[in-house]
FIVEX-290099 format. One line per 4 residues: for each residue x, y, z of C-alpha. Coordinates in Angstrom, 2 decimals. Example, Ala and Ser with C-alpha at 12.3 -4.5 7.8 and 13.67 -1.06 7.14 Angstrom:
# residues 2
12.30,-4.50,7.80  13.67,-1.06,7.14
# end
This chain:
# residues 464
-0.07,0.01,-0.04  2.79,2.41,0.91  4.55,1.63,-2.35  1.39,2.53,-4.23
0.92,5.80,-2.49  4.53,6.67,-3.21  4.16,5.80,-7.02  1.19,8.00,-7.18
2.97,10.92,-5.67  6.00,10.12,-8.02  3.73,10.11,-11.02  2.10,13.57,-9.86
5.59,15.00,-9.26  6.83,13.78,-12.56  3.79,15.33,-14.43  4.17,18.63,-12.85
7.93,18.56,-13.52  7.45,17.76,-17.06  5.05,20.75,-17.62  7.30,23.16,-15.61
10.23,22.09,-17.93  8.18,22.62,-21.09  7.13,26.03,-19.90  10.62,27.21,-19.04
11.88,25.83,-22.50  9.12,27.70,-24.44  9.76,30.85,-22.39  13.38,30.69,-23.25
12.94,29.76,-26.96  10.30,32.51,-27.59  12.09,35.36,-25.73  12.37,38.40,-28.06
10.17,36.68,-30.65  7.74,38.97,-32.46  3.94,38.42,-32.71  4.12,36.33,-35.88
7.14,34.42,-34.89  5.45,33.23,-31.80  2.51,31.98,-33.90  4.89,30.15,-36.11
6.64,28.55,-33.07  3.23,27.37,-31.74  2.42,25.82,-35.21  5.76,23.87,-35.14
5.23,22.76,-31.49  1.63,22.27,-30.96  0.52,18.66,-30.03  -0.92,16.59,-32.72
-4.57,14.95,-32.25  -2.82,11.64,-31.11  -0.48,13.24,-28.77  -3.45,15.40,-27.30
-5.65,12.29,-26.91  -2.66,10.38,-25.13  -1.99,13.25,-22.87  -5.65,13.26,-21.60
-5.83,9.56,-21.25  -2.47,9.12,-19.44  -2.74,12.21,-17.24  -6.50,12.44,-16.45
-6.36,11.15,-12.94  -3.40,13.21,-12.24  -5.01,16.37,-13.46  -8.10,15.57,-11.34
-5.91,15.32,-8.43  -4.14,18.56,-8.81  -7.17,20.52,-10.03  -8.51,21.46,-6.39
-4.99,22.93,-5.82  -5.12,24.91,-9.07  -8.69,26.14,-8.19  -7.62,27.18,-4.75
-4.80,29.31,-6.17  -7.24,31.02,-8.72  -9.70,31.84,-5.94  -6.92,33.09,-3.66
-5.78,35.45,-6.45  -9.32,36.75,-6.86  -9.53,37.41,-3.24  -6.34,39.45,-3.50
-7.51,41.48,-6.49  -10.65,42.13,-4.52  -12.79,40.39,-7.12  -16.33,38.98,-6.27
-18.39,36.51,-7.96  -22.24,37.06,-7.86  -23.73,33.75,-8.81  -27.51,34.06,-9.51
-28.32,30.55,-9.92  -26.76,27.11,-10.39  -27.78,23.83,-11.68  -25.16,21.45,-10.49
-26.83,18.41,-11.90  -26.15,19.71,-15.38  -22.30,18.81,-14.76  -22.98,15.14,-13.99
-21.81,14.39,-17.68  -19.21,15.94,-19.73  -20.57,19.14,-21.17  -19.43,22.22,-23.16
-19.79,25.32,-21.01  -20.50,28.20,-23.34  -20.25,31.73,-21.64  -20.74,35.15,-23.07
-17.30,36.84,-23.43  -16.83,40.00,-21.47  -13.17,40.26,-20.20  -9.82,38.54,-20.47
-10.05,36.87,-17.00  -13.77,35.53,-17.24  -12.50,31.85,-17.61  -10.78,32.20,-14.10
-13.93,33.63,-12.67  -16.24,31.02,-14.27  -13.90,28.30,-13.11  -14.19,29.67,-9.56
-17.91,29.87,-9.76  -18.53,26.43,-11.16  -15.79,24.48,-9.35  -15.68,22.37,-12.47
-12.56,21.18,-14.24  -12.89,22.14,-17.85  -10.44,22.17,-20.78  -9.96,25.73,-21.89
-10.70,26.41,-25.70  -9.02,29.58,-26.84  -7.55,31.31,-29.83  -4.50,33.26,-28.98
-1.27,31.19,-29.39  0.83,34.30,-29.46  0.16,35.25,-25.83  0.93,31.73,-24.47
4.60,32.36,-24.02  6.43,34.36,-21.49  3.91,34.41,-18.71  2.63,31.90,-16.00
-0.71,31.49,-17.82  1.02,28.95,-20.16  2.06,26.90,-17.16  -1.45,26.83,-15.62
-3.11,25.97,-18.95  -0.86,22.93,-19.49  -1.28,21.70,-16.19  -5.05,22.21,-16.58
-5.23,21.06,-20.16  -6.18,23.34,-22.88  -7.09,23.48,-26.74  -5.50,26.42,-28.63
-6.26,27.39,-32.26  -4.87,30.00,-34.78  -8.21,31.37,-36.12  -6.48,32.36,-39.51
-5.43,28.88,-40.17  -8.10,26.37,-41.50  -5.90,23.35,-40.54  -5.66,24.68,-36.90
-9.14,25.33,-36.66  -10.07,21.86,-37.90  -7.61,20.36,-35.52  -9.05,22.39,-32.64
-12.48,21.09,-33.29  -11.21,17.47,-33.63  -9.47,17.77,-30.07  -12.60,19.34,-28.56
-14.77,16.17,-29.68  -12.19,13.90,-28.51  -11.94,15.48,-25.08  -15.65,15.29,-24.75
-15.83,11.69,-25.70  -13.16,11.10,-23.05  -15.64,12.64,-20.55  -13.75,15.80,-20.15
-15.85,19.09,-19.98  -14.69,21.90,-22.24  -15.21,25.77,-21.95  -15.72,27.29,-25.40
-16.70,31.02,-26.17  -19.08,30.90,-29.12  -18.49,34.67,-29.87  -14.69,34.17,-30.29
-13.55,37.46,-29.05  -14.79,39.93,-26.41  -17.92,41.92,-27.30  -16.75,45.51,-28.08
-20.21,46.58,-29.64  -22.19,48.92,-27.47  -25.66,47.66,-28.78  -25.23,44.02,-29.73
-25.92,41.92,-26.60  -24.18,38.81,-28.02  -21.81,38.66,-30.98  -22.65,36.43,-33.93
-21.61,32.93,-32.84  -19.04,30.60,-34.35  -20.27,26.92,-34.92  -17.35,25.07,-33.19
-19.35,24.42,-29.92  -22.51,23.33,-31.85  -20.66,21.03,-34.25  -18.64,19.48,-31.24
-21.72,18.90,-29.08  -23.54,17.33,-31.98  -20.53,15.06,-32.95  -19.81,13.94,-29.41
-23.57,13.79,-28.30  -22.97,16.08,-25.42  -25.05,18.94,-24.05  -24.13,22.68,-23.93
-24.54,24.61,-20.67  -25.10,28.23,-21.60  -23.55,30.59,-19.18  -24.23,34.30,-18.93
-21.41,36.44,-17.62  -20.95,40.13,-17.19  -18.51,42.07,-15.13  -19.08,45.34,-13.34
-15.72,46.58,-12.27  -14.36,43.88,-9.82  -17.68,42.22,-9.64  -18.46,39.22,-11.98
-22.00,38.28,-12.35  -23.05,34.75,-13.47  -26.34,33.10,-14.52  -26.46,29.49,-15.62
-28.98,28.65,-18.32  -30.70,25.20,-18.72  -28.81,22.56,-20.61  -29.11,22.84,-24.42
-29.41,19.25,-25.94  -27.96,20.14,-29.43  -28.29,16.61,-30.86  -32.04,16.42,-29.90
-32.64,19.94,-31.10  -31.09,19.22,-34.53  -32.84,15.97,-34.90  -36.19,17.64,-34.36
-35.23,20.54,-36.71  -34.51,17.93,-39.49  -37.92,16.08,-38.85  -39.75,19.42,-38.87
-37.99,20.42,-41.95  -39.18,17.35,-43.82  -42.74,18.19,-42.70  -42.42,21.68,-44.13
-41.11,20.48,-47.53  -43.92,17.92,-47.56  -46.46,20.62,-46.87  -45.02,22.95,-49.55
-43.43,25.23,-46.87  -46.64,26.43,-45.19  -45.80,29.29,-42.78  -47.52,28.33,-39.74
-45.42,28.82,-36.59  -46.97,25.84,-34.54  -43.84,25.21,-32.17  -40.35,26.23,-31.30
-38.40,24.17,-33.96  -40.83,25.34,-36.81  -40.58,29.00,-35.64  -36.70,28.63,-35.75
-36.78,27.15,-39.20  -39.26,29.67,-40.77  -37.07,32.70,-39.25  -34.10,31.14,-40.88
-35.88,30.74,-44.25  -36.84,34.42,-43.98  -33.21,35.48,-43.33  -31.99,33.34,-46.34
-34.77,34.95,-48.47  -33.56,38.36,-47.56  -29.91,37.54,-48.24  -30.79,36.12,-51.69
-32.62,39.27,-52.62  -29.72,41.43,-51.54  -27.36,39.45,-53.70  -29.82,39.07,-56.58
-30.04,35.41,-56.34  -32.97,32.91,-56.44  -34.19,31.88,-53.14  -34.09,28.18,-52.36
-35.56,26.56,-49.09  -33.15,23.48,-49.63  -31.13,23.03,-46.42  -27.94,21.12,-46.04
-26.30,19.81,-42.70  -24.47,23.02,-42.15  -27.65,24.97,-42.17  -28.84,23.06,-39.20
-25.75,23.90,-37.29  -26.20,27.45,-37.99  -29.90,27.52,-36.75  -28.77,25.96,-33.57
-25.97,28.49,-33.13  -28.66,31.13,-33.57  -30.64,29.29,-30.80  -27.71,29.25,-28.54
-27.08,33.06,-29.17  -30.61,33.86,-28.17  -30.30,31.93,-24.97  -27.12,33.65,-24.08
-28.65,37.06,-25.02  -31.48,36.30,-22.62  -29.26,35.34,-19.79  -27.13,38.50,-20.24
-30.28,40.63,-20.33  -31.55,39.03,-17.03  -28.04,39.77,-15.48  -28.41,43.33,-16.50
-31.95,43.63,-15.18  -31.16,42.16,-11.85  -27.98,44.32,-11.31  -30.10,47.51,-12.10
-32.95,46.08,-9.78  -30.46,45.69,-6.75  -28.79,49.13,-7.48  -32.31,50.51,-7.32
-32.78,48.99,-3.91  -29.56,50.22,-2.71  -30.51,53.92,-3.64  -34.08,53.49,-2.42
-34.11,51.66,1.05  -37.46,50.06,1.84  -38.66,49.70,-1.97  -37.58,45.92,-1.88
-40.33,45.23,0.57  -43.05,46.51,-1.75  -41.32,45.47,-5.06  -43.79,42.55,-5.67
-46.80,44.87,-5.51  -45.51,46.93,-8.62  -46.79,45.94,-12.11  -44.27,44.74,-14.59
-44.51,48.05,-16.47  -43.78,49.96,-13.22  -40.79,47.66,-12.44  -39.41,48.28,-15.88
-39.96,52.13,-15.62  -38.08,52.27,-12.18  -35.29,50.04,-13.50  -34.90,52.12,-16.89
-34.54,55.41,-14.99  -31.13,54.35,-13.67  -29.84,54.23,-17.34  -30.17,57.98,-17.77
-27.36,58.24,-15.29  -24.87,56.29,-17.61  -21.97,58.88,-18.73  -21.78,59.58,-22.38
-18.24,58.22,-22.74  -19.20,55.15,-20.52  -18.66,52.57,-23.53  -15.50,54.16,-24.88
-13.85,53.65,-21.49  -15.02,50.10,-21.24  -13.45,49.38,-24.68  -10.24,51.09,-23.81
-9.84,49.16,-20.54  -10.28,45.79,-22.33  -7.88,46.52,-25.06  -5.16,47.42,-22.50
-5.33,43.81,-21.15  -4.19,42.43,-24.52  -0.53,42.45,-25.43  -0.90,43.26,-29.07
2.14,44.81,-30.80  0.66,47.23,-33.18  -2.61,49.28,-33.68  -3.62,47.24,-36.78
-4.05,44.09,-34.64  -5.83,46.15,-32.01  -8.11,47.55,-34.58  -8.85,44.00,-35.85
-9.91,42.95,-32.41  -12.08,45.98,-31.77  -13.70,46.17,-35.18  -14.75,42.43,-35.56
-18.29,43.13,-34.30  -21.31,44.14,-36.40  -20.52,47.15,-38.49  -23.53,46.14,-40.60
-25.55,47.87,-43.33  -29.23,47.28,-42.87  -28.36,44.84,-40.02  -27.32,42.17,-42.49
-24.19,42.93,-44.43  -21.18,45.33,-43.85  -20.22,47.40,-46.97  -16.94,45.47,-46.99
-18.73,42.11,-46.86  -21.16,43.10,-49.72  -18.06,44.01,-51.92  -16.61,40.69,-50.96
-19.82,38.75,-51.83  -19.98,40.45,-55.17  -16.42,39.07,-55.97  -17.61,35.63,-55.14
-15.86,35.24,-51.86  -17.36,33.01,-49.06  -20.88,34.03,-48.36  -21.22,32.71,-44.88
-22.65,35.37,-42.57  -20.37,34.18,-39.77  -17.69,36.04,-41.56  -18.21,39.73,-40.68
-15.74,41.65,-42.70  -13.75,41.65,-46.00  -10.53,40.90,-44.39  -11.84,37.66,-42.78
-13.32,36.73,-46.06  -9.87,37.00,-47.67  -8.16,35.07,-44.91  -10.53,32.18,-45.54
-9.35,31.70,-49.16  -6.97,28.75,-49.86  -3.39,29.61,-49.97  -3.16,28.82,-53.73
-5.98,31.29,-54.68  -4.60,33.93,-52.31  -1.19,33.81,-53.63  -2.28,33.68,-57.45
-4.93,36.41,-57.46  -4.17,38.71,-54.50  -0.37,38.50,-53.78  0.57,41.34,-56.19
-2.15,43.58,-54.88  -1.15,42.87,-51.20  2.44,43.48,-51.81  1.65,46.70,-53.59
-0.19,47.92,-50.54  2.40,46.82,-48.04  5.30,48.28,-50.13  3.39,51.53,-50.54
3.04,51.86,-46.75  6.69,50.81,-46.12  5.64,47.88,-44.10  7.57,44.63,-43.79
7.23,42.34,-46.88  6.78,38.77,-45.48  7.13,35.53,-47.43  3.46,34.97,-48.19
0.44,37.06,-49.16  -1.34,35.74,-46.00  1.35,36.86,-43.76  1.09,40.42,-45.41
-2.71,40.19,-45.25  -2.62,39.79,-41.44  -1.02,43.22,-41.11  -3.56,44.95,-43.32
-6.19,47.17,-41.77  -9.84,46.91,-43.11  -9.53,49.96,-45.45  -6.18,48.56,-46.86
-8.08,45.18,-47.43  -10.69,47.17,-49.43  -7.69,48.74,-51.55  -6.39,45.16,-52.27
-9.86,44.03,-53.47  -10.26,47.12,-55.59  -6.80,46.45,-57.41  -7.73,42.90,-57.99
-11.16,43.89,-59.34  -9.48,46.45,-61.79  -7.04,43.82,-62.92  -9.59,41.25,-63.63
# end
């Protein structure tokens, strides 16, 4: 028995030692590297799917053993920082099986705060390989287990999705942010969602736990939503779709699934009209993922709205002592009126200061990268397309609405097409602005601002 205990201790120490060594080696090797060089280094050193799976299987028990200590450190650091979690509700039974926690994305430290609120070990899914090196976060993530992707690499995105499905099938929960980046838009409650969490939940037959998150200074407010069974939802969508086709697409919103389908058809019809295309009600597998993502976005937006409302209600009680005792006597209209009055006191520059504070937390090396971070959300024309996206669509670029701007559409092109049709134009722009000329068109494109990407498109359009 003593030997078994000693062997277990040795395994734990061996695991921690290997992760510390990797951390120190990475820190040494990436010292003085540029933003792009760190991304290239990550591509060379990132674990394969087989290596990732083996690591989870071999070290799962060890990670479960050390996780309480990691969680204690996280909670202790939050106490030192003066941070406070306000958890409005919890459904612990939702975590009896492996799940994907899908939170709204509000700040750079929300994963730590969500971890402290759930007490659940999750594999962190994130998209910033360039910030992994040179800080202790890298060590913590490797001890905990994480999945990192380069959003500008199709291969890395597919690998990240495969790792997420593998982790879920091995009964590991994952934390994935459907929005992809922080929400920098003042009037969009939840950004347009990416489909990774939906596809992974469907592929692994696991549920999604929607998690509303909003920070107010050092306070972090949490609200857990009811579990979203993606597999069951999509199967019912497909059955309802067949009914609609058989009945020649009769617009009678009889239930939730039919309502979601008809709303999606309406959006597709509007898109077709804007592009001068013929509308078709034919749906493919990918369309059902998109509808499920819209559903998840609506759930998250509702959770976030409920957090805002509850925060304003409690603030109202603090300003008006005694009103909490008679709150239940007010009509819903009266309650809304009393809460909305507090919004008039929000300073005109409130959102600008919020954005500035968030950007400072990211170690981006130049203003172009910062601009890409801030301008990702919905600069949309008629709430459907941005002017850059319209121009990209006319040129036959990818028409998926999940890609918001022209630069993102360009980055989705295969390397061969990008080099052939756009390389000269991109080089002309980078040379003109006296920026470093990198080896590939994609490297240069990463450094272009949105207006410069538009110039590239214009040059290609003239040439063709």
